[in-house]
N, C-alpha and C positions, 0 to 999 in steps of 0.2 A: 172120793179120793182115798187111795190106798195109804194108810198110815205108815207102812214100811218105807215109803218114799219121801216122807215128810222132811227128813234131814237134808235131802237134796235141795229143799226150798228155803232153808234157814239162811238168813242173811245177817251178817254181823253189822250192827249199827252202833253209832256213837252219837248221842245227843249233842248238838252244838249250841251251847249257851254262850252268849257274849258275857264279858265280865259283869258280875252283879245280877245277871238275869236269872240265875239258877235258883231253884227252890231251896229252902232250908228244911231239912227233914228233922223232926223231933223224935227221939227214941222213946218208946213206950215206957221205959223204966227210968229215964233221966229227967226227973222233975225240976232239977236245978237249972236247966238250960232255957226255960221259958223266957225269962226276962232277958237273958243274954241274946237270944235270937232276935228279940224285938228291938233291943238297943242297937244291935249291929245294922238293922235295916235303916236306921236314921243317921248313921255315920256320914258326915260330910253332906248333909241334906239328901241322902240316898244316892249320892254320886260317888260311891266307893265300890271297889271290886268285891268287898265283903257283903254289900247290901243286897240281899236277895229280894225278889219281887213277890214271893209267896211262901207260905209255910205248909208243909205236908205234915199233918198231925194225926197220930193214931186216934181212932174213934174213942178209945178208952180215956184219952186225955183232953178231948175236945172242950169240955166245960171248963176245965182248969186253964187251958190256954186262952179261951175267950175272956175269962176273968183277968188273966194276966194282961191281955191287950187293953181292956178297959182301965185297969189300974196303972199301966205303964205309959200309955200314949200321952196323957196329960203332962208328963214331964218333958215333952218336946213341943213347946208352943211355937206356932208359926207366927211370923210377924216381921217387923222392921229389923233388918240385920244390924242396924246401929244400936238397937236396944239389947243390952247385955242379957236380958231374960229370954230373948228369942233363940230357939234352937234350930228352927227351920226357916230359911229366908224365902223370898218369893220365887215362883217358877220363872224361868229365864225369859219367856216372852208369851204373847197371847196365843200363838199357834200351839206351843207346848201345853199351856194351861188348858186350852180346849181339848187337846188330846187326852190329858189326864181326866178331864171331866167326862169325856166320851167313854173312857174305861169304867169310870164309876157308874155312869148311867147303864152301860152294857151289863155290868155285874149285877146291878139291882134288877134289871129286866130279866136276867137269867136266874134270879132267885137268891142272889147273895144277901146275907144278913149284914146290915150295917151296924157295927158295934160302936164306933167312934167317928165323928165327923160326917162324911157323906159328901154329896155334891155341894160345891162352893157357889158363890154368887156369880152372876153373869160377868164375864170379863169386861163388857162395855156397860157403863152405867146408863 
């Protein structure tokens, strides 16, 4: 391929993310944003337009962000929504629960490191 013609093949793209599905990018110099990015992910049980589905983390900050995850997530206990200590209520139905579990299993199968939680119990006892 002749590089002088490369510009003829460039296509303008715009990633289409539905509200809340976009990643949160952490700046390599802004260490104060770790906890904020994590807390935003749990607003309204993750059903808020600000709740991203993943973090993009500079390699130089990866260990600090992992520690922030381990330190921050316990402040958002899942449980009975009638309990005032509960921050995250149940998943809406069995189909959605299984979908979430499949994402967790897929991530683990692809080499994801589980820092907190992991796969939940079977939806059917």
